[in-house]
C-alpha positions in Angstrom: -173.1 -10.8 16.4 -171.0 -13.2 14.3 -167.6 -12.7 12.7 -166.2 -14.5 9.7 -162.4 -14.2 9.4 -161.0 -15.3 6.1 -157.5 -16.7 6.8 -154.9 -16.6 4.1 -151.2 -16.7 3.7 -149.3 -13.8 2.3 -148.1 -15.9 -0.7 -151.7 -16.9 -1.5 -152.8 -13.2 -1.3 -150.0 -12.2 -3.6 -151.0 -14.9 -6.1 -154.6 -13.9 -6.0 -153.6 -10.2 -6.3 -151.6 -11.0 -9.4 -154.8 -12.3 -11.0 -156.5 -8.9 -10.7 -156.9 -6.4 -13.5 -154.0 -4.0 -13.6 -155.8 -1.0 -12.1 -157.2 -3.2 -9.2 -153.8 -4.6 -8.1 -152.5 -3.8 -4.7 -148.8 -3.1 -4.3 -147.1 -6.2 -2.8 -145.5 -4.0 -0.1 -149.0 -2.9 1.0 -150.2 -6.5 1.2 -147.2 -7.3 3.4 -147.8 -4.3 5.6 -151.5 -5.3 6.1 -150.6 -8.9 6.8 -148.2 -7.8 9.6 -151.1 -5.9 11.2 -154.0 -8.3 10.6 -155.3 -10.0 13.7 -158.2 -12.4 14.0 -161.3 -11.1 15.8 -161.8 -12.0 19.5 -164.8 -12.7 21.6 -163.7 -9.8 23.8 -164.6 -7.5 20.9 -168.3 -8.4 21.4 -168.7 -11.2 19.0 -170.9 -14.1 20.0 -169.4 -16.5 17.6 -166.2 -16.4 15.4 -165.9 -18.5 12.3 -162.5 -19.1 10.7 -162.8 -19.6 6.9 -160.0 -20.9 4.6 -160.0 -21.7 0.9 -158.8 -25.3 0.4 -156.6 -26.6 -2.4 -159.9 -28.0 -3.9 -161.4 -24.5 -4.0 -163.8 -25.2 -1.2 -164.4 -23.1 1.9 -163.4 -24.8 5.1 -165.3 -23.1 7.9 -164.4 -23.9 11.5 -165.7 -22.8 14.9 -165.2 -24.3 18.3 -162.9 -26.9 16.8 -165.4 -28.3 14.3 -164.7 -27.8 10.6 -167.2 -28.1 7.7 -166.4 -27.8 4.0 -168.5 -26.1 1.4 -168.0 -25.8 -2.3 -166.8 -22.3 -3.0 -168.9 -20.2 -5.4 -167.1 -18.3 -8.1 -165.6 -15.3 -6.3 -163.7 -12.4 -7.8 -160.1 -12.4 -6.8 -160.5 -9.0 -5.1 -162.9 -10.5 -2.7 -160.5 -13.3 -1.7 -158.0 -11.2 0.3 -158.3 -11.9 4.0 -160.8 -9.7 5.8 -163.4 -9.9 8.4 -167.1 -10.0 7.4 -169.6 -9.4 10.1 -173.1 -10.9 10.2 -175.2 -7.9 11.2 -178.5 -9.7 11.4 -178.5 -9.6 15.2 -177.0 -6.0 15.5 -178.9 -3.9 17.9 
């Protein structure tokens, strides 16, 4: 099983949140609370591979695993999808 952890800073998350439609905005205090609790996944949790993903200043995805980083042009993604979260590749889930 693979994990993709989207790293972000709190200021970046607040900036992206500000771009959301009014009803979709998350209170800034809630963002701060989640950021204090957020932890990257670990291999001990049962993942075979963990990828760290960051959005670069050029709006590309920088994906790194095992010390190797590759850059990809980021597709247009809605702001609400850009908050840090873990996405799990379930293709090998048993």
